[in-house]
Predicted model as a PDB file, atoms N, CA, C, CB and O in Angstrom, pLDDT in the B-factor column:
MODEL        1                                                                  
ATOM      1  N   MET A   1       0.845  -1.177   0.000  1.00 53.00           N  
ATOM      2  CA  MET A   1       0.000   0.000   0.000  1.00 53.00           C  
ATOM      3  C   MET A   1       0.893   1.243   0.000  1.00 53.00           C  
ATOM      4  CB  MET A   1      -0.963  -0.004   1.225  1.00 53.00           C  
ATOM      5  O   MET A   1       1.886   1.310   0.725  1.00 53.00           O  
ATOM      6  N   LEU A   2       0.533   2.197  -0.802  1.00 54.00           N  
ATOM      7  CA  LEU A   2       1.280   3.449  -0.832  1.00 54.00           C  
ATOM      8  C   LEU A   2       0.915   4.298   0.378  1.00 54.00           C  
ATOM      9  CB  LEU A   2       1.004   4.222  -2.139  1.00 54.00           C  
ATOM     10  O   LEU A   2      -0.243   4.340   0.791  1.00 54.00           O  
ATOM     11  N   GLU A   3       1.887   4.957   0.928  1.00 65.00           N  
ATOM     12  CA  GLU A   3       1.628   5.830   2.061  1.00 65.00           C  
ATOM     13  C   GLU A   3       1.498   7.265   1.578  1.00 65.00           C  
ATOM     14  CB  GLU A   3       2.743   5.707   3.116  1.00 65.00           C  
ATOM     15  O   GLU A   3       2.315   8.129   1.897  1.00 65.00           O  
ATOM     16  N   THR A   4       0.460   7.489   0.810  1.00 66.00           N  
ATOM     17  CA  THR A   4       0.179   8.821   0.285  1.00 66.00           C  
ATOM     18  C   THR A   4      -1.329   8.971   0.190  1.00 66.00           C  
ATOM     19  CB  THR A   4       0.863   9.050  -1.109  1.00 66.00           C  
ATOM     20  O   THR A   4      -2.049   7.980   0.069  1.00 66.00           O  
ATOM     21  N   SER A   5      -1.799  10.178   0.244  1.00 73.00           N  
ATOM     22  CA  SER A   5      -3.237  10.406   0.195  1.00 73.00           C  
ATOM     23  C   SER A   5      -3.747  10.638  -1.224  1.00 73.00           C  
ATOM     24  CB  SER A   5      -3.597  11.584   1.062  1.00 73.00           C  
ATOM     25  O   SER A   5      -4.950  10.812  -1.421  1.00 73.00           O  
ATOM     26  N   CYS A   6      -2.867  10.644  -2.204  1.00 79.00           N  
ATOM     27  CA  CYS A   6      -3.295  10.948  -3.575  1.00 79.00           C  
ATOM     28  C   CYS A   6      -3.187   9.738  -4.499  1.00 79.00           C  
ATOM     29  CB  CYS A   6      -2.467  12.091  -4.136  1.00 79.00           C  
ATOM     30  O   CYS A   6      -3.153   9.907  -5.717  1.00 79.00           O  
ATOM     31  N   SER A   7      -3.133   8.528  -3.956  1.00 80.00           N  
ATOM     32  CA  SER A   7      -2.968   7.323  -4.780  1.00 80.00           C  
ATOM     33  C   SER A   7      -4.078   7.181  -5.810  1.00 80.00           C  
ATOM     34  CB  SER A   7      -2.931   6.083  -3.898  1.00 80.00           C  
ATOM     35  O   SER A   7      -3.815   6.847  -6.965  1.00 80.00           O  
ATOM     36  N   ALA A   8      -5.325   7.435  -5.396  1.00 81.00           N  
ATOM     37  CA  ALA A   8      -6.460   7.284  -6.316  1.00 81.00           C  
ATOM     38  C   ALA A   8      -6.312   8.210  -7.511  1.00 81.00           C  
ATOM     39  CB  ALA A   8      -7.787   7.567  -5.593  1.00 81.00           C  
ATOM     40  O   ALA A   8      -6.551   7.794  -8.645  1.00 81.00           O  
ATOM     41  N   SER A   9      -5.926   9.446  -7.282  1.00 86.00           N  
ATOM     42  CA  SER A   9      -5.796  10.382  -8.402  1.00 86.00           C  
ATOM     43  C   SER A   9      -4.634   9.994  -9.312  1.00 86.00           C  
ATOM     44  CB  SER A   9      -5.601  11.812  -7.883  1.00 86.00           C  
ATOM     45  O   SER A   9      -4.707  10.182 -10.526  1.00 86.00           O  
ATOM     46  N   VAL A  10      -3.558   9.453  -8.729  1.00 85.00           N  
ATOM     47  CA  VAL A  10      -2.430   8.998  -9.540  1.00 85.00           C  
ATOM     48  C   VAL A  10      -2.878   7.834 -10.424  1.00 85.00           C  
ATOM     49  CB  VAL A  10      -1.232   8.576  -8.638  1.00 85.00           C  
ATOM     50  O   VAL A  10      -2.577   7.814 -11.618  1.00 85.00           O  
ATOM     51  N   LEU A  11      -3.587   6.875  -9.856  1.00 84.00           N  
ATOM     52  CA  LEU A  11      -4.077   5.746 -10.641  1.00 84.00           C  
ATOM     53  C   LEU A  11      -5.040   6.199 -11.737  1.00 84.00           C  
ATOM     54  CB  LEU A  11      -4.763   4.733  -9.732  1.00 84.00           C  
ATOM     55  O   LEU A  11      -4.979   5.700 -12.861  1.00 84.00           O  
ATOM     56  N   GLU A  12      -5.921   7.135 -11.418  1.00 85.00           N  
ATOM     57  CA  GLU A  12      -6.858   7.651 -12.427  1.00 85.00           C  
ATOM     58  C   GLU A  12      -6.099   8.294 -13.586  1.00 85.00           C  
ATOM     59  CB  GLU A  12      -7.830   8.677 -11.794  1.00 85.00           C  
ATOM     60  O   GLU A  12      -6.447   8.088 -14.749  1.00 85.00           O  
ATOM     61  N   GLU A  13      -5.076   9.061 -13.274  1.00 89.00           N  
ATOM     62  CA  GLU A  13      -4.296   9.708 -14.327  1.00 89.00           C  
ATOM     63  C   GLU A  13      -3.546   8.681 -15.168  1.00 89.00           C  
ATOM     64  CB  GLU A  13      -3.313  10.709 -13.722  1.00 89.00           C  
ATOM     65  O   GLU A  13      -3.509   8.788 -16.393  1.00 89.00           O  
ATOM     66  N   ILE A  14      -2.950   7.688 -14.516  1.00 88.00           N  
ATOM     67  CA  ILE A  14      -2.239   6.634 -15.247  1.00 88.00           C  
ATOM     68  C   ILE A  14      -3.202   5.893 -16.170  1.00 88.00           C  
ATOM     69  CB  ILE A  14      -1.565   5.644 -14.265  1.00 88.00           C  
ATOM     70  O   ILE A  14      -2.871   5.613 -17.322  1.00 88.00           O  
ATOM     71  N   GLU A  15      -4.389   5.577 -15.666  1.00 87.00           N  
ATOM     72  CA  GLU A  15      -5.383   4.901 -16.508  1.00 87.00           C  
ATOM     73  C   GLU A  15      -5.816   5.786 -17.669  1.00 87.00           C  
ATOM     74  CB  GLU A  15      -6.606   4.498 -15.676  1.00 87.00           C  
ATOM     75  O   GLU A  15      -5.892   5.324 -18.807  1.00 87.00           O  
ATOM     76  N   ARG A  16      -6.099   7.048 -17.390  1.00 87.00           N  
ATOM     77  CA  ARG A  16      -6.539   7.988 -18.421  1.00 87.00           C  
ATOM     78  C   ARG A  16      -5.497   8.116 -19.534  1.00 87.00           C  
ATOM     79  CB  ARG A  16      -6.820   9.366 -17.801  1.00 87.00           C  
ATOM     80  O   ARG A  16      -5.843   8.235 -20.709  1.00 87.00           O  
ATOM     81  N   GLU A  17      -4.238   8.091 -19.157  1.00 90.00           N  
ATOM     82  CA  GLU A  17      -3.153   8.192 -20.132  1.00 90.00           C  
ATOM     83  C   GLU A  17      -2.833   6.847 -20.784  1.00 90.00           C  
ATOM     84  CB  GLU A  17      -1.907   8.745 -19.464  1.00 90.00           C  
ATOM     85  O   GLU A  17      -1.934   6.751 -21.619  1.00 90.00           O  
ATOM     86  N   ASN A  18      -3.576   5.817 -20.397  1.00 84.00           N  
ATOM     87  CA  ASN A  18      -3.413   4.468 -20.958  1.00 84.00           C  
ATOM     88  C   ASN A  18      -2.000   3.934 -20.706  1.00 84.00           C  
ATOM     89  CB  ASN A  18      -3.711   4.476 -22.475  1.00 84.00           C  
ATOM     90  O   ASN A  18      -1.368   3.372 -21.601  1.00 84.00           O  
ATOM     91  N   LEU A  19      -1.516   4.118 -19.472  1.00 87.00           N  
ATOM     92  CA  LEU A  19      -0.150   3.737 -19.121  1.00 87.00           C  
ATOM     93  C   LEU A  19      -0.120   2.540 -18.175  1.00 87.00           C  
ATOM     94  CB  LEU A  19       0.575   4.915 -18.487  1.00 87.00           C  
ATOM     95  O   LEU A  19      -0.107   2.708 -16.956  1.00 87.00           O  
ATOM     96  N   PHE A  20      -0.111   1.363 -18.722  1.00 89.00           N  
ATOM     97  CA  PHE A  20       0.262   0.149 -18.007  1.00 89.00           C  
ATOM     98  C   PHE A  20      -0.737  -0.414 -17.006  1.00 89.00           C  
ATOM     99  CB  PHE A  20       1.487   0.398 -17.313  1.00 89.00           C  
ATOM    100  O   PHE A  20      -0.478  -1.498 -16.483  1.00 89.00           O  
ATOM    101  N   VAL A  21      -1.844   0.225 -16.702  1.00 91.00           N  
ATOM    102  CA  VAL A  21      -2.790  -0.343 -15.751  1.00 91.00           C  
ATOM    103  C   VAL A  21      -4.166  -0.516 -16.373  1.00 91.00           C  
ATOM    104  CB  VAL A  21      -2.885   0.531 -14.514  1.00 91.00           C  
ATOM    105  O   VAL A  21      -4.558   0.212 -17.286  1.00 91.00           O  
ATOM    106  N   VAL A  22      -4.889  -1.507 -15.847  1.00 90.00           N  
ATOM    107  CA  VAL A  22      -6.233  -1.818 -16.318  1.00 90.00           C  
ATOM    108  C   VAL A  22      -7.129  -1.925 -15.088  1.00 90.00           C  
ATOM    109  CB  VAL A  22      -6.260  -3.146 -17.173  1.00 90.00           C  
ATOM    110  O   VAL A  22      -6.802  -2.674 -14.167  1.00 90.00           O  
ATOM    111  N   PRO A  23      -8.250  -1.200 -15.041  1.00 89.00           N  
ATOM    112  CA  PRO A  23      -9.138  -1.317 -13.875  1.00 89.00           C  
ATOM    113  C   PRO A  23      -9.822  -2.684 -13.872  1.00 89.00           C  
ATOM    114  CB  PRO A  23     -10.201  -0.180 -13.876  1.00 89.00           C  
ATOM    115  O   PRO A  23     -10.144  -3.235 -14.925  1.00 89.00           O  
ATOM    116  N   LEU A  24     -10.038  -3.222 -12.668  1.00 91.00           N  
ATOM    117  CA  LEU A  24     -10.690  -4.525 -12.543  1.00 91.00           C  
ATOM    118  C   LEU A  24     -12.126  -4.433 -12.061  1.00 91.00           C  
ATOM    119  CB  LEU A  24      -9.910  -5.394 -11.608  1.00 91.00           C  
ATOM    120  O   LEU A  24     -12.845  -5.432 -12.073  1.00 91.00           O  
ATOM    121  N   ASP A  25     -12.554  -3.254 -11.639  1.00 90.00           N  
ATOM    122  CA  ASP A  25     -13.933  -3.095 -11.183  1.00 90.00           C  
ATOM    123  C   ASP A  25     -14.448  -1.715 -11.577  1.00 90.00           C  
ATOM    124  CB  ASP A  25     -14.035  -3.298  -9.649  1.00 90.00           C  
ATOM    125  O   ASP A  25     -13.671  -0.813 -11.891  1.00 90.00           O  
ATOM    126  N   MET A  26     -15.751  -1.569 -11.555  1.00 91.00           N  
ATOM    127  CA  MET A  26     -16.364  -0.309 -11.988  1.00 91.00           C  
ATOM    128  C   MET A  26     -16.043   0.853 -11.045  1.00 91.00           C  
ATOM    129  CB  MET A  26     -17.871  -0.477 -12.092  1.00 91.00           C  
ATOM    130  O   MET A  26     -16.025   2.007 -11.473  1.00 91.00           O  
ATOM    131  N   SER A  27     -15.792   0.562  -9.780  1.00 89.00           N  
ATOM    132  CA  SER A  27     -15.498   1.631  -8.831  1.00 89.00           C  
ATOM    133  C   SER A  27     -14.036   2.068  -8.869  1.00 89.00           C  
ATOM    134  CB  SER A  27     -15.856   1.188  -7.436  1.00 89.00           C  
ATOM    135  O   SER A  27     -13.631   2.987  -8.156  1.00 89.00           O  
ATOM    136  N   ARG A  28     -13.253   1.398  -9.710  1.00 86.00           N  
ATOM    137  CA  ARG A  28     -11.837   1.725  -9.889  1.00 86.00           C  
ATOM    138  C   ARG A  28     -11.077   1.590  -8.560  1.00 86.00           C  
ATOM    139  CB  ARG A  28     -11.683   3.161 -10.453  1.00 86.00           C  
ATOM    140  O   ARG A  28     -10.207   2.399  -8.236  1.00 86.00           O  
ATOM    141  N   HIS A  29     -11.431   0.551  -7.807  1.00 86.00           N  
ATOM    142  CA  HIS A  29     -10.754   0.273  -6.545  1.00 86.00           C  
ATOM    143  C   HIS A  29      -9.574  -0.672  -6.762  1.00 86.00           C  
ATOM    144  CB  HIS A  29     -11.737  -0.327  -5.530  1.00 86.00           C  
ATOM    145  O   HIS A  29      -8.550  -0.566  -6.087  1.00 86.00           O  
ATOM    146  N   TRP A  30      -9.727  -1.593  -7.705  1.00 87.00           N  
ATOM    147  CA  TRP A  30      -8.701  -2.589  -8.002  1.00 87.00           C  
ATOM    148  C   TRP A  30      -8.186  -2.416  -9.420  1.00 87.00           C  
ATOM    149  CB  TRP A  30      -9.249  -4.007  -7.805  1.00 87.00           C  
ATOM    150  O   TRP A  30      -8.959  -2.209 -10.355  1.00 87.00           O  
ATOM    151  N   TYR A  31      -6.879  -2.503  -9.566  1.00 90.00           N  
ATOM    152  CA  TYR A  31      -6.226  -2.402 -10.869  1.00 90.00           C  
ATOM    153  C   TYR A  31      -5.239  -3.562 -11.018  1.00 90.00           C  
ATOM    154  CB  TYR A  31      -5.499  -1.024 -11.029  1.00 90.00           C  
ATOM    155  O   TYR A  31      -4.855  -4.190 -10.032  1.00 90.00           O  
ATOM    156  N   ARG A  32      -4.841  -3.833 -12.239  1.00 91.00           N  
ATOM    157  CA  ARG A  32      -3.743  -4.749 -12.506  1.00 91.00           C  
ATOM    158  C   ARG A  32      -2.889  -4.107 -13.589  1.00 91.00           C  
ATOM    159  CB  ARG A  32      -4.259  -6.175 -12.940  1.00 91.00           C  
ATOM    160  O   ARG A  32      -3.340  -3.224 -14.319  1.00 91.00           O  
ATOM    161  N   TYR A  33      -1.647  -4.569 -13.677  1.00 92.00           N  
ATOM    162  CA  TYR A  33      -0.798  -4.093 -14.758  1.00 92.00           C  
ATOM    163  C   TYR A  33      -1.317  -4.621 -16.086  1.00 92.00           C  
ATOM    164  CB  TYR A  33       0.667  -4.520 -14.537  1.00 92.00           C  
ATOM    165  O   TYR A  33      -1.890  -5.709 -16.140  1.00 92.00           O  
ATOM    166  N   HIS A  34      -1.122  -3.866 -17.149  1.00 92.00           N  
ATOM    167  CA  HIS A  34      -1.418  -4.342 -18.489  1.00 92.00           C  
ATOM    168  C   HIS A  34      -0.650  -5.645 -18.693  1.00 92.00           C  
ATOM    169  CB  HIS A  34      -1.039  -3.273 -19.578  1.00 92.00           C  
ATOM    170  O   HIS A  34       0.476  -5.783 -18.215  1.00 92.00           O  
ATOM    171  N   GLN A  35      -1.246  -6.593 -19.394  1.00 93.00           N  
ATOM    172  CA  GLN A  35      -0.695  -7.933 -19.563  1.00 93.00           C  
ATOM    173  C   GLN A  35       0.756  -7.917 -20.078  1.00 93.00           C  
ATOM    174  CB  GLN A  35      -1.571  -8.725 -20.520  1.00 93.00           C  
ATOM    175  O   GLN A  35       1.609  -8.634 -19.553  1.00 93.00           O  
ATOM    176  N   LEU A  36       1.025  -7.116 -21.081  1.00 93.00           N  
ATOM    177  CA  LEU A  36       2.379  -7.086 -21.651  1.00 93.00           C  
ATOM    178  C   LEU A  36       3.398  -6.472 -20.691  1.00 93.00           C  
ATOM    179  CB  LEU A  36       2.376  -6.305 -22.960  1.00 93.00           C  
ATOM    180  O   LEU A  36       4.537  -6.931 -20.616  1.00 93.00           O  
ATOM    181  N   PHE A  37       2.989  -5.436 -19.960  1.00 93.00           N  
ATOM    182  CA  PHE A  37       3.888  -4.816 -18.992  1.00 93.00           C  
ATOM    183  C   PHE A  37       4.157  -5.776 -17.840  1.00 93.00           C  
ATOM    184  CB  PHE A  37       3.296  -3.493 -18.465  1.00 93.00           C  
ATOM    185  O   PHE A  37       5.289  -5.871 -17.366  1.00 93.00           O  
ATOM    186  N   ALA A  38       3.133  -6.486 -17.385  1.00 94.00           N  
ATOM    187  CA  ALA A  38       3.305  -7.466 -16.313  1.00 94.00           C  
ATOM    188  C   ALA A  38       4.276  -8.561 -16.735  1.00 94.00           C  
ATOM    189  CB  ALA A  38       1.953  -8.080 -15.921  1.00 94.00           C  
ATOM    190  O   ALA A  38       5.125  -8.977 -15.947  1.00 94.00           O  
ATOM    191  N   GLU A  39       4.155  -9.025 -17.964  1.00 96.00           N  
ATOM    192  CA  GLU A  39       5.071 -10.054 -18.455  1.00 96.00           C  
ATOM    193  C   GLU A  39       6.502  -9.526 -18.527  1.00 96.00           C  
ATOM    194  CB  GLU A  39       4.622 -10.554 -19.834  1.00 96.00           C  
ATOM    195  O   GLU A  39       7.445 -10.244 -18.193  1.00 96.00           O  
ATOM    196  N   LEU A  40       6.669  -8.294 -18.955  1.00 96.00           N  
ATOM    197  CA  LEU A  40       7.993  -7.675 -18.971  1.00 96.00           C  
ATOM    198  C   LEU A  40       8.585  -7.643 -17.566  1.00 96.00           C  
ATOM    199  CB  LEU A  40       7.917  -6.251 -19.550  1.00 96.00           C  
ATOM    200  O   LEU A  40       9.755  -7.978 -17.384  1.00 96.00           O  
ATOM    201  N   LEU A  41       7.798  -7.246 -16.573  1.00 95.00           N  
ATOM    202  CA  LEU A  41       8.290  -7.192 -15.204  1.00 95.00           C  
ATOM    203  C   LEU A  41       8.658  -8.575 -14.678  1.00 95.00           C  
ATOM    204  CB  LEU A  41       7.250  -6.557 -14.303  1.00 95.00           C  
ATOM    205  O   LEU A  41       9.682  -8.732 -14.013  1.00 95.00           O  
ATOM    206  N   ARG A  42       7.826  -9.588 -14.973  1.00 95.00           N  
ATOM    207  CA  ARG A  42       8.131 -10.951 -14.538  1.00 95.00           C  
ATOM    208  C   ARG A  42       9.412 -11.462 -15.195  1.00 95.00           C  
ATOM    209  CB  ARG A  42       6.960 -11.890 -14.864  1.00 95.00           C  
ATOM    210  O   ARG A  42      10.240 -12.094 -14.537  1.00 95.00           O  
ATOM    211  N   THR A  43       9.574 -11.192 -16.479  1.00 97.00           N  
ATOM    212  CA  THR A  43      10.773 -11.620 -17.190  1.00 97.00           C  
ATOM    213  C   THR A  43      12.012 -10.952 -16.616  1.00 97.00           C  
ATOM    214  CB  THR A  43      10.651 -11.310 -18.680  1.00 97.00           C  
ATOM    215  O   THR A  43      13.033 -11.608 -16.409  1.00 97.00           O  
ATOM    216  N   GLU A  44      11.933  -9.672 -16.362  1.00 97.00           N  
ATOM    217  CA  GLU A  44      13.066  -8.940 -15.802  1.00 97.00           C  
ATOM    218  C   GLU A  44      13.398  -9.452 -14.402  1.00 97.00           C  
ATOM    219  CB  GLU A  44      12.766  -7.432 -15.762  1.00 97.00           C  
ATOM    220  O   GLU A  44      14.573  -9.574 -14.056  1.00 97.00           O  
ATOM    221  N   LEU A  45      12.394  -9.749 -13.604  1.00 96.00           N  
ATOM    222  CA  LEU A  45      12.644 -10.298 -12.268  1.00 96.00           C  
ATOM    223  C   LEU A  45      13.350 -11.652 -12.363  1.00 96.00           C  
ATOM    224  CB  LEU A  45      11.319 -10.442 -11.486  1.00 96.00           C  
ATOM    225  O   LEU A  45      14.328 -11.893 -11.656  1.00 96.00           O  
ATOM    226  N   ARG A  46      12.856 -12.536 -13.236  1.00 97.00           N  
ATOM    227  CA  ARG A  46      13.487 -13.858 -13.396  1.00 97.00           C  
ATOM    228  C   ARG A  46      14.928 -13.726 -13.887  1.00 97.00           C  
ATOM    229  CB  ARG A  46      12.676 -14.726 -14.380  1.00 97.00           C  
ATOM    230  O   ARG A  46      15.792 -14.519 -13.513  1.00 97.00           O  
ATOM    231  N   ARG A  47      15.180 -12.724 -14.724  1.00 97.00           N  
ATOM    232  CA  ARG A  47      16.529 -12.520 -15.249  1.00 97.00           C  
ATOM    233  C   ARG A  47      17.457 -11.930 -14.195  1.00 97.00           C  
ATOM    234  CB  ARG A  47      16.488 -11.612 -16.470  1.00 97.00           C  
ATOM    235  O   ARG A  47      18.582 -12.399 -14.022  1.00 97.00           O  
ATOM    236  N   SER A  48      16.995 -10.915 -13.499  1.00 97.00           N  
ATOM    237  CA  SER A  48      17.878 -10.165 -12.605  1.00 97.00           C  
ATOM    238  C   SER A  48      17.938 -10.706 -11.181  1.00 97.00           C  
ATOM    239  CB  SER A  48      17.444  -8.744 -12.563  1.00 97.00           C  
ATOM    240  O   SER A  48      18.967 -10.573 -10.520  1.00 97.00           O  
ATOM    241  N   GLU A  49      16.855 -11.316 -10.695  1.00 97.00           N  
ATOM    242  CA  GLU A  49      16.801 -11.791  -9.310  1.00 97.00           C  
ATOM    243  C   GLU A  49      16.092 -13.140  -9.220  1.00 97.00           C  
ATOM    244  CB  GLU A  49      16.090 -10.763  -8.419  1.00 97.00           C  
ATOM    245  O   GLU A  49      15.081 -13.250  -8.527  1.00 97.00           O  
ATOM    246  N   PRO A  50      16.594 -14.164  -9.901  1.00 97.00           N  
ATOM    247  CA  PRO A  50      15.867 -15.444  -9.938  1.00 97.00           C  
ATOM    248  C   PRO A  50      15.654 -16.065  -8.564  1.00 97.00           C  
ATOM    249  CB  PRO A  50      16.609 -16.423 -10.806  1.00 97.00           C  
ATOM    250  O   PRO A  50      14.670 -16.776  -8.362  1.00 97.00           O  
ATOM    251  N   ASP A  51      16.546 -15.815  -7.622  1.00 97.00           N  
ATOM    252  CA  ASP A  51      16.405 -16.397  -6.291  1.00 97.00           C  
ATOM    253  C   ASP A  51      15.281 -15.761  -5.469  1.00 97.00           C  
ATOM    254  CB  ASP A  51      17.704 -16.267  -5.546  1.00 97.00           C  
ATOM    255  O   ASP A  51      14.857 -16.328  -4.462  1.00 97.00           O  
ATOM    256  N   LEU A  52      14.801 -14.602  -5.885  1.00 96.00           N  
ATOM    257  CA  LEU A  52      13.732 -13.913  -5.158  1.00 96.00           C  
ATOM    258  C   LEU A  52      12.335 -14.334  -5.592  1.00 96.00           C  
ATOM    259  CB  LEU A  52      13.877 -12.432  -5.333  1.00 96.00           C  
ATOM    260  O   LEU A  52      11.372 -14.095  -4.863  1.00 96.00           O  
ATOM    261  N   VAL A  53      12.201 -14.945  -6.745  1.00 96.00           N  
ATOM    262  CA  VAL A  53      10.886 -15.211  -7.329  1.00 96.00           C  
ATOM    263  C   VAL A  53       9.994 -16.008  -6.382  1.00 96.00           C  
ATOM    264  CB  VAL A  53      11.039 -15.961  -8.644  1.00 96.00           C  
ATOM    265  O   VAL A  53       8.864 -15.598  -6.119  1.00 96.00           O  
ATOM    266  N   ALA A  54      10.469 -17.120  -5.872  1.00 97.00           N  
ATOM    267  CA  ALA A  54       9.634 -17.969  -5.006  1.00 97.00           C  
ATOM    268  C   ALA A  54       9.208 -17.220  -3.748  1.00 97.00           C  
ATOM    269  CB  ALA A  54      10.390 -19.253  -4.618  1.00 97.00           C  
ATOM    270  O   ALA A  54       8.048 -17.306  -3.347  1.00 97.00           O  
ATOM    271  N   ASP A  55      10.126 -16.487  -3.119  1.00 97.00           N  
ATOM    272  CA  ASP A  55       9.786 -15.744  -1.905  1.00 97.00           C  
ATOM    273  C   ASP A  55       8.759 -14.658  -2.189  1.00 97.00           C  
ATOM    274  CB  ASP A  55      11.038 -15.128  -1.291  1.00 97.00           C  
ATOM    275  O   ASP A  55       7.826 -14.471  -1.408  1.00 97.00           O  
ATOM    276  N   LEU A  56       8.918 -13.945  -3.287  1.00 95.00           N  
ATOM    277  CA  LEU A  56       7.956 -12.889  -3.622  1.00 95.00           C  
ATOM    278  C   LEU A  56       6.568 -13.462  -3.902  1.00 95.00           C  
ATOM    279  CB  LEU A  56       8.445 -12.094  -4.837  1.00 95.00           C  
ATOM    280  O   LEU A  56       5.563 -12.867  -3.513  1.00 95.00           O  
ATOM    281  N   HIS A  57       6.506 -14.600  -4.567  1.00 94.00           N  
ATOM    282  CA  HIS A  57       5.216 -15.242  -4.822  1.00 94.00           C  
ATOM    283  C   HIS A  57       4.580 -15.685  -3.504  1.00 94.00           C  
ATOM    284  CB  HIS A  57       5.386 -16.453  -5.775  1.00 94.00           C  
ATOM    285  O   HIS A  57       3.373 -15.537  -3.314  1.00 94.00           O  
ATOM    286  N   ARG A  58       5.385 -16.222  -2.603  1.00 96.00           N  
ATOM    287  CA  ARG A  58       4.882 -16.652  -1.304  1.00 96.00           C  
ATOM    288  C   ARG A  58       4.348 -15.462  -0.511  1.00 96.00           C  
ATOM    289  CB  ARG A  58       5.984 -17.369  -0.512  1.00 96.00           C  
ATOM    290  O   ARG A  58       3.284 -15.541   0.102  1.00 96.00           O  
ATOM    291  N   ARG A  59       5.098 -14.359  -0.528  1.00 96.00           N  
ATOM    292  CA  ARG A  59       4.646 -13.157   0.189  1.00 96.00           C  
ATOM    293  C   ARG A  59       3.353 -12.610  -0.401  1.00 96.00           C  
ATOM    294  CB  ARG A  59       5.731 -12.074   0.154  1.00 96.00           C  
ATOM    295  O   ARG A  59       2.463 -12.182   0.335  1.00 96.00           O  
ATOM    296  N   ALA A  60       3.248 -12.622  -1.722  1.00 93.00           N  
ATOM    297  CA  ALA A  60       2.014 -12.153  -2.371  1.00 93.00           C  
ATOM    298  C   ALA A  60       0.843 -13.050  -1.999  1.00 93.00           C  
ATOM    299  CB  ALA A  60       2.184 -12.113  -3.905  1.00 93.00           C  
ATOM    300  O   ALA A  60      -0.249 -12.560  -1.714  1.00 93.00           O  
ATOM    301  N   ALA A  61       1.066 -14.362  -2.000  1.00 95.00           N  
ATOM    302  CA  ALA A  61       0.002 -15.301  -1.637  1.00 95.00           C  
ATOM    303  C   ALA A  61      -0.443 -15.074  -0.200  1.00 95.00           C  
ATOM    304  CB  ALA A  61       0.472 -16.755  -1.824  1.00 95.00           C  
ATOM    305  O   ALA A  61      -1.637 -15.119   0.094  1.00 95.00           O  
ATOM    306  N   ASN A  62       0.506 -14.830   0.695  1.00 95.00           N  
ATOM    307  CA  ASN A  62       0.163 -14.548   2.100  1.00 95.00           C  
ATOM    308  C   ASN A  62      -0.669 -13.270   2.219  1.00 95.00           C  
ATOM    309  CB  ASN A  62       1.444 -14.421   2.951  1.00 95.00           C  
ATOM    310  O   ASN A  62      -1.623 -13.219   2.996  1.00 95.00           O  
ATOM    311  N   TRP A  63      -0.310 -12.245   1.454  1.00 92.00           N  
ATOM    312  CA  TRP A  63      -1.074 -10.991   1.502  1.00 92.00           C  
ATOM    313  C   TRP A  63      -2.493 -11.228   1.011  1.00 92.00           C  
ATOM    314  CB  TRP A  63      -0.388  -9.891   0.653  1.00 92.00           C  
ATOM    315  O   TRP A  63      -3.449 -10.796   1.655  1.00 92.00           O  
ATOM    316  N   PHE A  64      -2.648 -11.917  -0.133  1.00 89.00           N  
ATOM    317  CA  PHE A  64      -3.982 -12.191  -0.660  1.00 89.00           C  
ATOM    318  C   PHE A  64      -4.814 -12.959   0.353  1.00 89.00           C  
ATOM    319  CB  PHE A  64      -3.891 -12.974  -1.970  1.00 89.00           C  
ATOM    320  O   PHE A  64      -5.988 -12.651   0.558  1.00 89.00           O  
ATOM    321  N   GLU A  65      -4.212 -13.956   0.984  1.00 94.00           N  
ATOM    322  CA  GLU A  65      -4.940 -14.727   1.999  1.00 94.00           C  
ATOM    323  C   GLU A  65      -5.336 -13.867   3.171  1.00 94.00           C  
ATOM    324  CB  GLU A  65      -4.105 -15.892   2.486  1.00 94.00           C  
ATOM    325  O   GLU A  65      -6.460 -13.978   3.662  1.00 94.00           O  
ATOM    326  N   SER A  66      -4.430 -12.997   3.640  1.00 94.00           N  
ATOM    327  CA  SER A  66      -4.743 -12.128   4.771  1.00 94.00           C  
ATOM    328  C   SER A  66      -5.856 -11.123   4.461  1.00 94.00           C  
ATOM    329  CB  SER A  66      -3.499 -11.387   5.199  1.00 94.00           C  
ATOM    330  O   SER A  66      -6.521 -10.626   5.369  1.00 94.00           O  
ATOM    331  N   GLN A  67      -6.051 -10.834   3.186  1.00 88.00           N  
ATOM    332  CA  GLN A  67      -7.097  -9.918   2.749  1.00 88.00           C  
ATOM    333  C   GLN A  67      -8.402 -10.649   2.410  1.00 88.00           C  
ATOM    334  CB  GLN A  67      -6.619  -9.129   1.543  1.00 88.00           C  
ATOM    335  O   GLN A  67      -9.386 -10.028   2.008  1.00 88.00           O  
ATOM    336  N   GLY A  68      -8.395 -11.964   2.577  1.00 89.00           N  
ATOM    337  CA  GLY A  68      -9.589 -12.761   2.257  1.00 89.00           C  
ATOM    338  C   GLY A  68      -9.800 -12.927   0.770  1.00 89.00           C  
ATOM    339  O   GLY A  68     -10.934 -13.106   0.324  1.00 89.00           O  
ATOM    340  N   LEU A  69      -8.734 -12.870  -0.007  1.00 83.00           N  
ATOM    341  CA  LEU A  69      -8.841 -12.900  -1.460  1.00 83.00           C  
ATOM    342  C   LEU A  69      -8.338 -14.209  -2.066  1.00 83.00           C  
ATOM    343  CB  LEU A  69      -8.077 -11.747  -2.048  1.00 83.00           C  
ATOM    344  O   LEU A  69      -8.197 -14.309  -3.284  1.00 83.00           O  
ATOM    345  N   SER A  70      -8.070 -15.197  -1.242  1.00 72.00           N  
ATOM    346  CA  SER A  70      -7.530 -16.455  -1.760  1.00 72.00           C  
ATOM    347  C   SER A  70      -8.616 -17.337  -2.326  1.00 72.00           C  
ATOM    348  CB  SER A  70      -6.786 -17.199  -0.675  1.00 72.00           C  
ATOM    349  O   SER A  70      -8.333 -18.435  -2.804  1.00 72.00           O  
TER     350      SER A  70                                                      
ENDMDL                                                                          
END                                                                             
């Protein structure tokens, strides 16, 4: 979570400019990276920090579970 009070406006601007994010709900509460940008990030992570991949996936899974999203 970002520690700023203007996150919503930043996301709205990024979406409006068609820059890398896609809204997942009508209220614009949830977003995901554009599919191609997400793949680029995953590829770069596997290339530059392959030993971190499993831990980062585990941490993400724990966060989703803690939020009731599993």
